C-alpha positions as a Markdown table, in Angstrom:
| # | Residue | x | y | z |
|---|---|---|---|---|
| 1 | Unk | -31.6 | 52.8 | 13.8 |
| 2 | Unk | -33.5 | 50.8 | 16.5 |
| 3 | Unk | -32.7 | 47.4 | 16.4 |
| 4 | Unk | -35.4 | 44.8 | 16.9 |
| 5 | Unk | -34.8 | 42.3 | 19.1 |
| 6 | Unk | -35.6 | 38.9 | 17.5 |
| 7 | Unk | -37.6 | 37.0 | 19.0 |
| 8 | Unk | -37.2 | 33.2 | 20.1 |
| 9 | Unk | -39.3 | 30.8 | 20.0 |
| 10 | Unk | -40.1 | 28.4 | 21.7 |
| 11 | Unk | -40.2 | 24.7 | 20.7 |
| 12 | Unk | -42.5 | 23.1 | 21.9 |
| 13 | Unk | -43.6 | 18.9 | 21.9 |
| 14 | Unk | -47.4 | 17.9 | 21.0 |
| 15 | Unk | -47.9 | 16.2 | 24.3 |
| 16 | Unk | -51.9 | 16.2 | 23.6 |
| 17 | Unk | -51.9 | 12.0 | 22.4 |
| 18 | Unk | -49.2 | 11.3 | 24.2 |
| 19 | Unk | -52.2 | 9.8 | 26.9 |
| 20 | Unk | -53.9 | 8.1 | 23.6 |
| 21 | Unk | -50.3 | 7.0 | 22.7 |
| 22 | Unk | -49.5 | 5.5 | 25.5 |
| 23 | Unk | -52.9 | 3.6 | 26.4 |
| 24 | Unk | -52.7 | 2.5 | 22.6 |
| 25 | Unk | -48.8 | 0.6 | 24.1 |
| 26 | Unk | -50.3 | -0.3 | 26.5 |
| 27 | Unk | -53.7 | -2.3 | 24.8 |
| 28 | Unk | -50.7 | -3.8 | 21.9 |
| 29 | Unk | -48.0 | -5.2 | 25.2 |
| 30 | Unk | -51.2 | -7.0 | 26.8 |
| 31 | Unk | -52.5 | -8.7 | 23.9 |
| 32 | Unk | -49.5 | -10.1 | 22.0 |
| 33 | Unk | -47.7 | -10.5 | 25.4 |
| 34 | Unk | -47.9 | -14.8 | 26.4 |
| 35 | Unk | -47.5 | -15.9 | 30.3 |
| 36 | Unk | -46.0 | -18.7 | 31.3 |
| 37 | Unk | -48.8 | -20.8 | 33.1 |
| 38 | Unk | -47.4 | -23.6 | 35.7 |
| 39 | Unk | -48.8 | -27.2 | 33.3 |
| 40 | Unk | -48.8 | -28.8 | 37.0 |
| 41 | Unk | -47.5 | -32.2 | 37.2 |
| 42 | Unk | -47.3 | -33.8 | 33.5 |
| 43 | Unk | -48.9 | -37.1 | 33.9 |
| 44 | Unk | -50.6 | -39.3 | 30.5 |
| 45 | Unk | -53.9 | -40.6 | 32.6 |
| 46 | Unk | -56.1 | -43.4 | 31.1 |
| 47 | Unk | -59.5 | -43.3 | 29.3 |
| 48 | Unk | -62.3 | -43.2 | 30.7 |
| 49 | Unk | -63.8 | -45.9 | 32.1 |
| 50 | Unk | -61.4 | -48.5 | 31.0 |
| 51 | Unk | -60.3 | -51.4 | 33.8 |
| 52 | Unk | -58.3 | -53.9 | 33.7 |
| 53 | Unk | -57.6 | -57.1 | 35.7 |
| 54 | Unk | -54.1 | -57.4 | 37.1 |
| 55 | Unk | -53.2 | -59.6 | 39.1 |
| 56 | Unk | -52.4 | -58.7 | 43.0 |
| 57 | Unk | -48.8 | -59.4 | 42.9 |
| 58 | Unk | -48.3 | -56.7 | 40.7 |
| 59 | Unk | -49.5 | -54.3 | 43.1 |
| 60 | Unk | -46.9 | -52.1 | 45.2 |
| 61 | Unk | -49.3 | -50.4 | 48.1 |
| 62 | Unk | -47.4 | -47.2 | 49.2 |
| 63 | Unk | -49.5 | -45.1 | 52.1 |
| 64 | Unk | -49.0 | -41.7 | 53.3 |
| 65 | Unk | -50.7 | -41.0 | 56.9 |
| 66 | Unk | -51.9 | -37.6 | 58.3 |
| 67 | Unk | -48.3 | -37.0 | 59.2 |
| 68 | Unk | -46.5 | -38.3 | 56.4 |
| 69 | Unk | -45.3 | -41.4 | 57.4 |
| 70 | Unk | -45.2 | -44.0 | 54.6 |
| 71 | Unk | -45.7 | -47.6 | 54.5 |
| 72 | Unk | -45.2 | -49.8 | 52.1 |
| 73 | Unk | -47.2 | -53.2 | 51.1 |
| 74 | Unk | -48.0 | -53.0 | 54.8 |
| 75 | Unk | -44.3 | -51.5 | 56.8 |
| 76 | Unk | -42.7 | -48.4 | 57.6 |
| 77 | Unk | -40.3 | -46.9 | 55.7 |
| 78 | Unk | -38.3 | -44.3 | 54.6 |
| 79 | Unk | -37.6 | -41.8 | 51.7 |
| 80 | Unk | -34.5 | -43.8 | 50.5 |
| 81 | Unk | -35.2 | -47.1 | 52.1 |
| 82 | Unk | -39.0 | -47.2 | 49.5 |
| 83 | Unk | -37.0 | -46.1 | 46.5 |
| 84 | Unk | -35.0 | -48.8 | 46.9 |
| 85 | Unk | -37.6 | -51.4 | 47.2 |
| 86 | Unk | -39.3 | -50.4 | 44.7 |
| 87 | Unk | -37.0 | -50.3 | 42.0 |
| 88 | Unk | -35.8 | -54.0 | 43.9 |
| 89 | Unk | -39.5 | -55.0 | 43.3 |
| 90 | Unk | -40.0 | -53.3 | 39.6 |
| 91 | Unk | -36.7 | -55.1 | 39.1 |
| 92 | Unk | -37.9 | -58.7 | 39.6 |
| 93 | Unk | -41.6 | -58.3 | 38.5 |
| 94 | Unk | -40.1 | -57.5 | 35.1 |
| 95 | Unk | -41.4 | -55.9 | 32.2 |
| 96 | Unk | -44.4 | -56.4 | 29.6 |
| 97 | Unk | -44.7 | -56.7 | 25.9 |
| 98 | Unk | -44.3 | -53.1 | 25.7 |
| 99 | Unk | -41.2 | -52.5 | 27.1 |
| 100 | Unk | -42.6 | -51.3 | 30.7 |
| 101 | Unk | -42.4 | -52.6 | 34.2 |
| 102 | Unk | -45.2 | -55.0 | 34.6 |
| 103 | Unk | -45.8 | -53.2 | 38.2 |
| 104 | Unk | -48.4 | -51.2 | 39.0 |
| 105 | Unk | -47.3 | -48.8 | 42.4 |
| 106 | Unk | -50.7 | -47.5 | 44.1 |
| 107 | Unk | -50.0 | -44.8 | 46.2 |
| 108 | Unk | -53.0 | -43.6 | 48.2 |
| 109 | Unk | -52.7 | -40.4 | 51.2 |
| 110 | Unk | -54.7 | -39.3 | 54.1 |
| 111 | Unk | -57.4 | -36.1 | 53.5 |
| 112 | Unk | -55.0 | -34.6 | 56.3 |
| 113 | Unk | -50.8 | -35.4 | 54.3 |
| 114 | Unk | -49.6 | -32.2 | 53.1 |
| 115 | Unk | -49.1 | -31.9 | 49.6 |
| 116 | Unk | -45.8 | -30.6 | 49.2 |
| 117 | Unk | -45.3 | -34.6 | 50.9 |
| 118 | Unk | -47.4 | -36.6 | 48.7 |
| 119 | Unk | -45.7 | -34.9 | 45.5 |
| 120 | Unk | -42.4 | -35.9 | 47.3 |
| 121 | Unk | -43.2 | -39.3 | 47.4 |
| 122 | Unk | -44.4 | -39.2 | 43.6 |
| 123 | Unk | -41.3 | -38.1 | 42.2 |
| 124 | Unk | -39.6 | -40.9 | 44.6 |
| 125 | Unk | -41.5 | -43.7 | 42.4 |
| 126 | Unk | -41.2 | -42.1 | 39.3 |
| 127 | Unk | -37.2 | -42.1 | 39.9 |
| 128 | Unk | -37.4 | -46.1 | 40.7 |
| 129 | Unk | -38.5 | -46.5 | 37.4 |
| 130 | Unk | -42.3 | -46.9 | 38.4 |
| 131 | Unk | -44.1 | -45.8 | 35.1 |
| 132 | Unk | -48.2 | -47.2 | 36.3 |
| 133 | Unk | -48.6 | -44.7 | 39.2 |
| 134 | Unk | -52.3 | -45.3 | 40.2 |
| 135 | Unk | -53.3 | -42.2 | 42.7 |
| 136 | Unk | -56.5 | -44.0 | 44.6 |
| 137 | Unk | -58.9 | -41.6 | 46.1 |
| 138 | Unk | -58.6 | -41.4 | 50.1 |
| 139 | Unk | -61.1 | -42.2 | 52.4 |
| 140 | Unk | -63.6 | -40.3 | 53.2 |
| 141 | Unk | -64.5 | -39.5 | 56.9 |
C-alpha cells in the first residue's frame, strides 16, 4: 500500500485589486484632508470710498526708509523709542466715543524696504496700543 503524500496547498492573497484600493484610498484622503493656510495679517479694512476728515494733530506719521531706519514725525527713532513715543501719544490724545484711541497712525515705507522690517514696525505699532492704522502706499519713482 502506497501512501500518497498530501499536497500542501499554499495560500495566496489575491492582489489583483490592490492598485484599485490604493488609488481609492489616495483619492479619499486627498478629498477629505484640509490644509492649514496662512491667513496673513489679520486686519479689518474699512469700506471702500469712505473718507473722513481727521484733525492733523491726531495723526502720527511713521516713515521707514530703504535701509530700515524709522522716522517718527520727522525724527529718527529706534524701535523701542518708537513704541514708547507712540504709547505716550496715544494716551495724550485720549479715546473717542467708541472707546478707541483717537490717534491715527500712518505707516509709509520706501519701495525698497524689506518686508520683515515693515511687519516688525507694524507689530510695534499694534503693541503700543494703536487701533487706527493707515498703511500708506509708497511713493512711485
